[in-house]
C-alpha angles and dihedrals in degrees: 000000000000124000126243111253121239118248091256092055091044090051091054090050093046094059102047113146121225113231093209101049103019089228129125115258122205104203134138112255143156120261122178092350093303122121118228112218127197091248090060091049090053090050090052092050090052090049092050093048090050090047093053090048092050092045092052092046091049092051092051092048091046092050096051092038090054089049090055090048095048092047088057092048097043099080093050093048093048092047100046111019121005141035119244097262094047091046091052092054094046094047091049090055089049091053093050090049092052092051093049091049091051090052095052097085091057096046096084094044091052093050100261113140122194095232092050093047091049092049093048091048091051094051092045091050092053093050094046091045092057097042101036100037096124092048090046092054090053092051092048089050089050090053090052090049091052092049098042093042101206090165138005138209108286096026120126109233133179126213101222097200093050098034089227127134137189147138123288105244102175140000120198134163091265107038148359119234118209125194102218124212092247090067096260136115122242114200113195126179113243091236088064094042092054092054100046132075112260123186114206110205100180108033103109109351121025093200109111131194120225131193121209121185123208127178118210129185124265091236095061132085106274098194091048090051092054092048093050092048093053092047091049091055094048091058093060119098112244095027116117106239097198146301137129117352115272113238123218111178106311094336127091123206130193111262095214126069112283128188119213131188103243098183149298112285130192095264104026150333115305114224123194116204114201118196140161125230125203093228132023097217104095109032094149092055091052093048092050092050092050092049092050093049092047092050091053093044094053092055110104093010131105089257127099134181110246120232132180112275137151131217118213115203121193128191136169093285096048099076124233131317112203116209122195126190122207120202122233093255090065095241122129111254121236115247111252127210092261090055092051092048090050092052091047090050091051091050091051092049092051091048092051090051091053092049092051090050091050092047091052092052093050092050092053091050093050090051091058098258114137119210115261109269093196093245121126120249 
């Protein structure tokens, strides 16, 4: 009389693959001289159903248990080691690791073998690496951004190549989302963000230095212009009026507004006003307020804003410059006697100039001087 097979033997017999169809056949058989009876097969099915149920329950418990654990660890990580975005990525990896570790005891019972899993993972990695290479580069760049922490959610950053600034709204492994100042979202892949120049204006110190250029005329009072510029900046809300020097690296800069002579331009003296603002969020508003105050301060003073202009100077050798005046009604004015006399005087002056030039040429020829032929001696 045959012996009843153990559950392990029955499990092996239960999952016997058919070479013709590639399907799994559930038939009684004989393995190692042991007969597999239907009762044993039923026991194995019950064991497998219970194993799947326990495995699923374990995964659910591990997932929510890891969430409880990571929620307890998050404040300490953010306070001592990592920023919020980096802490979120690290804790997510920890949760996935806990779930995988909890599933390991059920892997062998459910038919998963380490060598098969490793082989499948290798093949899947090769396929995904070839197909999803661009996406993978973006995720790797996102991981570097989270670890290096060049900016954080809430920071104001500026894209140097696009001259566009905004607030960082979200950082994930795939992309960075920026809330622009024109009330729009800018979504940039992390691969692109990692390769471009990004200026962070609010990471450590929110104080920001602005430069405002003003050109004044050469005829005005230079020292008075510098003093009025500095006073105009101090009256603007958000501008640091003074105090201890602000240190950047090894350099120290005056905290209050300071006007410097930048250079001598074609139409005036170029002044460069350096000032510090308490926050970097509204630079255009600060510039506009400084310009308005300076415009009002220059009024009534010996200081004028320079603008491009050209002076034309005419003498007896420059020919004639005719000037016509048109009345407001748009009709051509009739030439008066004074206008005709002025034109006749200009014609006589031009004729005398031509005669003097001709007389000088004749005198040089009579003295034996030949006109210059343009050839070297």
